[in-house]
KEPA-902967 format. One line per field, with one value per residue (C-alpha): residue in three letters; x, y, z. Coordinates in steps of 0.25 Angstrom, whole numbers, plus 2048, in hexadecimal, padded with zeros to 3 digits. Layout:
BEGIN
r = c(ALA_...)
c1 = c(X_...)
c2 = c(Y_...)
c3 = c(Z_...)
REM end
This chain:
BEGIN
r = c(MET_SER_SER_VAL_LEU_ILE_SER_GLY_ALA_SER_ILE_ALA_GLY_PRO_ALA_LEU_ALA_PHE_TRP_LEU_ARG_ARG_HIS_GLY_PHE_ASP_VAL_THR_VAL_VAL_GLU_LYS_SER_HIS_THR_LEU_ARG_GLY_GLY_GLY_TYR_PRO_ILE_ASP_ILE_ARG_GLY_THR_ALA_LEU_ASP_VAL_VAL_GLN_ARG_MET_GLY_LEU_LEU_PRO_ARG_LEU_ARG_GLU_ALA_HIS_VAL_ASP_THR_ARG_ARG_ILE_THR_PHE_LEU_ASP_ALA_ASP_GLY_SER_GLN_ALA_ALA_SER_ILE_HIS_PRO_GLU_SER_LEU_ILE_GLY_GLY_ASP_GLY_THR_ASP_LEU_GLU_VAL_ARG_ARG_GLY_ASP_LEU_ALA_GLU_ILE_LEU_TYR_ASP_THR_VAL_ARG_HIS_ASP_VAL_GLU_PHE_LEU_PHE_ASP_ASN_THR_ILE_VAL_SER_LEU_ASP_GLU_HIS_ASP_GLY_GLY_VAL_ASP_VAL_THR_PHE_ARG_SER_GLY_LEU_GLN_ARG_THR_TYR_ASP_HIS_VAL_ILE_GLY_ALA_ASP_GLY_LEU_HIS_SER_ASN_VAL_ARG_ALA_LEU_THR_PHE_GLY_PRO_GLU_GLU_GLN_PHE_HIS_ARG_TYR_LEU_GLY_PHE_CYS_PHE_ALA_GLY_PHE_THR_LEU_PRO_ASN_HIS_LEU_ASP_LEU_ARG_GLN_GLU_ALA_VAL_MET_TRP_ASN_GLU_PRO_GLY_ARG_GLY_ALA_VAL_LEU_TYR_ALA_VAL_GLY_PRO_ALA_GLU_ASN_VAL_HIS_GLY_PHE_LEU_SER_PHE_SER_ARG_ASP_GLU_ALA_PRO_PHE_GLY_ALA_PHE_ARG_ASP_PRO_GLN_ALA_GLN_ARG_ASP_LEU_VAL_ALA_SER_VAL_PHE_ASP_GLY_ASP_GLY_TRP_GLU_VAL_PRO_HIS_MET_VAL_LYS_ALA_MET_GLN_GLU_ALA_ASP_ASP_LEU_PHE_PHE_ASP_THR_VAL_SER_GLN_ILE_ARG_MET_PRO_ARG_TRP_SER_SER_GLY_ARG_VAL_ALA_LEU_VAL_GLY_ASP_ALA_ALA_TYR_ALA_PRO_SER_PHE_LEU_THR_GLY_GLN_GLY_SER_SER_LEU_ALA_LEU_VAL_GLY_ALA_TYR_VAL_LEU_ALA_GLY_ASN_MET_ALA_ASP_PHE_GLY_ALA_TYR_GLU_ARG_THR_MET_ARG_PRO_PHE_VAL_GLU_ALA_ASN_GLN_GLY_LEU_VAL_ASP_VAL_GLY_ASP_ALA_GLU_LEU_LEU_PRO_ARG_THR_ALA_GLU_THR_LEU_ALA_ALA_ARG_ASN_ALA_ALA_LEU_HIS_SER_ARG_GLU_THR_LEU_PRO_ALA_PRO_ALA_PRO_ARG_PRO_GLU_HIS_SER_ALA_LEU_THR_LEU_PRO_ASP_PHE_SER)
c1 = c(6F2_6FF_709_718_723_730_73C_746_744_751_750_749_73E_738_739_732_727_725_722_71A_711_70F_70A_700_708_707_716_71D_72C_734_742_74C_752_74A_749_74E_75D_761_76E_777_780_77C_775_772_765_767_762_754_753_752_745_740_742_73D_730_72F_730_73D_747_746_748_754_75A_75A_761_76B_779_781_78E_798_7A5_7AC_7BA_7C3_7CF_7DB_7E0_7E8_7DC_7E1_7D6_7D5_7C9_7BD_7B1_7A2_79A_794_7A1_7A1_792_78E_782_77A_778_76A_76E_76A_773_76C_76F_769_761_75C_756_750_74A_744_73E_738_732_72A_723_723_715_710_718_719_728_72C_73A_742_73D_740_73A_73E_735_72D_722_71C_70F_703_6FE_70A_717_716_721_727_72F_73A_730_726_71D_716_70F_70C_70F_70C_71B_728_733_742_748_752_760_76C_76A_75B_753_747_750_756_748_743_74F_759_767_76E_77B_774_771_77C_787_793_79B_7A7_7A7_7A2_79F_79C_794_793_793_79E_7A1_7A5_7B2_7B7_7AC_7A8_79C_794_79F_7A6_7B4_7B9_7C6_7CB_7D5_7D4_7C7_7C3_7BC_7B8_7AE_7A9_79C_796_788_789_790_78C_792_793_798_795_7A1_7A3_7AD_7AD_7B6_7B8_7B6_7B5_7AA_79D_79E_790_793_794_787_780_78C_790_79C_7A1_79F_7A7_7B2_7B3_7B4_7BE_7C7_7C6_7CA_7D4_7E1_7DB_7DD_7D6_7C9_7C7_7CB_7C2_7B7_7B9_7B8_7AB_7A6_7A9_7A0_795_787_782_78C_787_78F_78C_792_792_789_77D_771_76E_762_75B_74D_748_73B_734_725_720_72E_738_745_749_755_762_75A_758_763_76D_777_782_786_791_786_780_772_76D_763_75F_75C_754_74B_749_746_73C_734_735_731_725_71F_721_71B_712_71D_72B_730_72E_735_741_741_741_74B_755_75C_75E_763_76D_772_775_77B_784_78B_794_79B_7A2_7AF_7AB_7AB_7B2_7B1_7B8_7C4_7CA_7D8_7E3_7E2_7D3_7D3_7DE_7D6_7C9_7D0_7D6_7C8_7C2_7CC_7C9_7BA_7BD_7BD_7B4_7A5_79C_799_78A_780_780_775_772_76D_761_760_751_746_73B_72E_721_718_70E)
c2 = c(3CB_3C3_3C9_3C9_3CE_3D1_3D2_3DC_3EA_3EB_3E6_3D9_3DC_3E9_3E3_3D7_3E0_3E7_3DB_3D4_3E1_3DF_3D1_3D6_3D2_3DA_3DC_3E0_3E3_3E2_3E8_3E8_3F5_402_407_404_404_40E_410_404_3FF_3FE_3F1_3EC_3E9_3E1_3D6_3D0_3DA_3E5_3DF_3DE_3ED_3F1_3E9_3F1_3FE_402_403_412_415_40A_411_41E_418_411_413_411_40D_412_40B_401_404_3F8_3FB_3F4_3F2_3FF_407_407_405_3F7_3F9_402_3FC_3FE_3F5_3EE_3E9_3E1_3DB_3DD_3E4_3EA_3F8_3F5_3F1_3FA_3FE_404_406_3FB_406_40D_3FF_3FC_40A_409_3FB_400_40C_403_3FB_404_408_3FA_3F2_3F2_3F4_3F1_3F7_3F5_3E7_3D9_3CB_3C2_3B6_3AF_3A5_39F_397_394_3A2_3AA_3AE_3B4_3BF_3C5_3D2_3D8_3E3_3D9_3DA_3CD_3CB_3BF_3BF_3B6_3B6_3BB_3BF_3C1_3CC_3CF_3CD_3C4_3C2_3C0_3BF_3B9_3AE_3AB_3AA_3A1_399_399_39F_3A7_39F_393_39C_3A6_3A4_3AD_3B1_3B5_3C4_3CE_3DD_3EA_3F5_403_412_41C_42A_42B_432_42D_434_427_428_41D_413_409_407_3FA_3F6_3E8_3E0_3D0_3CC_3DB_3E6_3F4_3FC_40A_40B_419_419_428_435_432_436_427_41A_40C_405_3F6_3ED_3DF_3D3_3C4_3BB_3AC_3AB_3B4_3BC_3B8_3BD_3CC_3CD_3D3_3DA_3E7_3E9_3DB_3DF_3EC_3E5_3DA_3E3_3EC_3E1_3DB_3E9_3ED_3F3_3F4_400_40A_40F_403_409_414_40A_402_40E_412_404_404_410_40E_40D_406_3FA_3EE_3E1_3D4_3C8_3C6_3BA_3B3_3AC_39F_397_38B_392_3A0_39D_395_395_3A3_3A9_3AD_3B4_3BE_3C6_3C4_3BD_3B1_3B2_3BD_3BC_3C6_3D4_3CE_3CA_3D7_3D0_3D1_3DC_3D7_3C9_3D0_3D7_3CB_3C2_3CC_3CC_3BD_3BA_3C4_3BD_3AF_3B1_3A6_39D_39F_393_39A_3A6_39D_396_3A3_3AA_39F_39E_3AD_3AE_3A2_3A8_3B6_3B0_3A8_3B4_3B4_3A9_3A8_3B0_3B6_3C5_3CD_3D9_3D2_3C9_3C1_3C0_3C9_3C0_3C1_3D0_3D3_3CA_3D2_3DF_3DB_3D6_3E3_3EB_3E4_3E7_3F6_3F5_3EA_3EA_3E7_3D8_3D4_3D4_3C6_3BD_3B9_3C7_3C5_3B6_3B7_3BC_3C2_3BA_3C2_3C2_3CB)
c3 = c(F2E_F31_F3B_F3A_F43_F3D_F46_F40_F39_F31_F23_F22_F2C_F26_F18_F1D_F24_F16_F0F_F1A_F1A_F0B_F0E_F18_F25_F32_F35_F42_F42_F4F_F50_F5B_F58_F5D_F4F_F41_F40_F36_F2E_F2D_F23_F14_F0F_F01_EFA_EED_EE4_EE8_EF4_EEA_EE5_EF3_EF6_EE8_EEB_EF9_EF1_EF9_EED_EEC_EFB_EFB_EEF_EF6_F02_EF9_EFF_EF2_EF8_EED_EF1_EFB_EFD_F03_F0B_F0F_F1D_F1C_F17_F08_EFE_EF8_EEF_EED_EE6_EE4_EED_EE1_EDE_EEB_EEB_EDC_ED8_ECC_ED2_ED8_EE6_EF1_EFD_F09_F17_F20_F28_F1C_F16_F24_F25_F17_F1A_F27_F20_F17_F22_F2F_F2D_F2A_F34_F43_F48_F56_F58_F64_F66_F63_F64_F70_F6E_F63_F66_F59_F5A_F50_F51_F4E_F56_F63_F65_F71_F6F_F78_F7C_F82_F76_F72_F65_F5B_F4D_F41_F3D_F42_F39_F3D_F35_F40_F3A_F3B_F4A_F49_F56_F4F_F49_F57_F5D_F52_F4D_F59_F5A_F4F_F4F_F48_F3C_F3C_F31_F35_F29_F31_F32_F3C_F3A_F42_F3C_F41_F3D_F3E_F39_F2B_F2D_F1F_F18_F11_F07_F01_F02_F0B_F0F_F14_F1B_F1C_F24_F23_F2A_F2D_F26_F2A_F21_F21_F19_F15_F0F_F0C_F10_F1F_F2C_F30_F29_F2B_F31_F31_F37_F32_F36_F34_F40_F41_F4B_F4C_F59_F5D_F6B_F66_F5F_F6B_F72_F6B_F73_F6F_F61_F62_F69_F5F_F53_F5A_F5D_F4E_F48_F53_F4C_F3E_F36_F2C_F33_F3B_F49_F46_F42_F4E_F58_F51_F52_F61_F63_F58_F5D_F51_F51_F49_F4B_F45_F3E_F2F_F2F_F28_F2D_F27_F2C_F26_F28_F2A_F30_F3B_F3C_F3D_F3E_F32_F30_F25_F21_F29_F34_F2B_F21_F23_F18_F1E_F1A_F11_F07_F07_F06_F14_F12_F04_F0A_F15_F0A_F01_F0D_F13_F05_F04_F12_F12_F06_F0C_F1A_F18_F15_F1B_F13_F06_F0C_F0F_F02_EFA_F02_F05_EF8_EF7_F05_F03_EF6_EFD_F0A_F01_EFC_F08_F10_F1D_F1D_F0F_F0F_F04_F0D_F19_F14_F1F_F1A_F14_F08_F06_F09_EFE_EF4_EF8_EF6_EE8_EE4_EE8_EE1_ED4_ED6_ED5_EC6_EC4_EC1_ECD_ECE_ECA_ED5_EDD_ED8_EE7_EE9_EDF_EE1_EE5_EDD_EE6_EE6_EE4_EF0_EEB)
REM end
């Protein structure tokens, strides 16, 4: 039985483990966190990815976990309402899309494989040595093993990608924005809705997935250069965000204070990963590690689910995996460009135009689903 080590236990990793077990592989998943990361902001599953979760038998559980955000309210700088619309008016849809908390999706995927797959939590890969007989792996804990294949499903800042292909900067396509996500008390009593405040180049969002005590807060801003030096320095991240939003109104001071004190702060750039190839010898990448589209596309989790399915069916030919997935990936990455973010207009003029366009959508039908979301028909590997 061929053995596969997967790095990353978020979305792409457990989904890949599910399909690899179906194909008869012996699978181990290593995850740097000490446990699954629960909760988290909502993510979308749509288009071709819906076919994947249906084939996994997960649609009933995911429908139960569906968040069903009912409205997004956009505010002017003074806190007055500019527009209030249904989310589908922003992204299009036909009513079949699923919206679930990231942690809920990760837990559901984990539950499907936890009895058949070995999980190594609180550990990570420190070296890979490929040879004719496999890949020798050394873990941070000192454990050493040999696997037939190693797959990086470890996100935008992939460790496996760095070990195999080199520094991230050569593949990192920065789109001009940064964001900080965290939870804070729901003192506005928001329910199944999001509220977004904007100034040119800055946005603050409160996102309530239900009648919960806490909401998800996001502070996003435009910046010409990616702050690579802050990626591994939480205090530098907090200081940067606080300086950008200093003096702003609405709930922003309250959010900045909560961000400074949050124990779940997640800071990152809005970026894509673009690589000429996603495999080298016995090592391959999947999901954000290979082709992060950025959250502006809303397609990160969907690409991860589809990529896991396609990769598992092509373990004997990584080239076929790339040929199948690349057009789909490129179509979805192409949904946004540098500085292109409807949610974060950079100038007063583009902000006013955005708000006027949103106001018109309050009374217009939702746009049709984007063809890019369903641009790949799943191959049959049975």
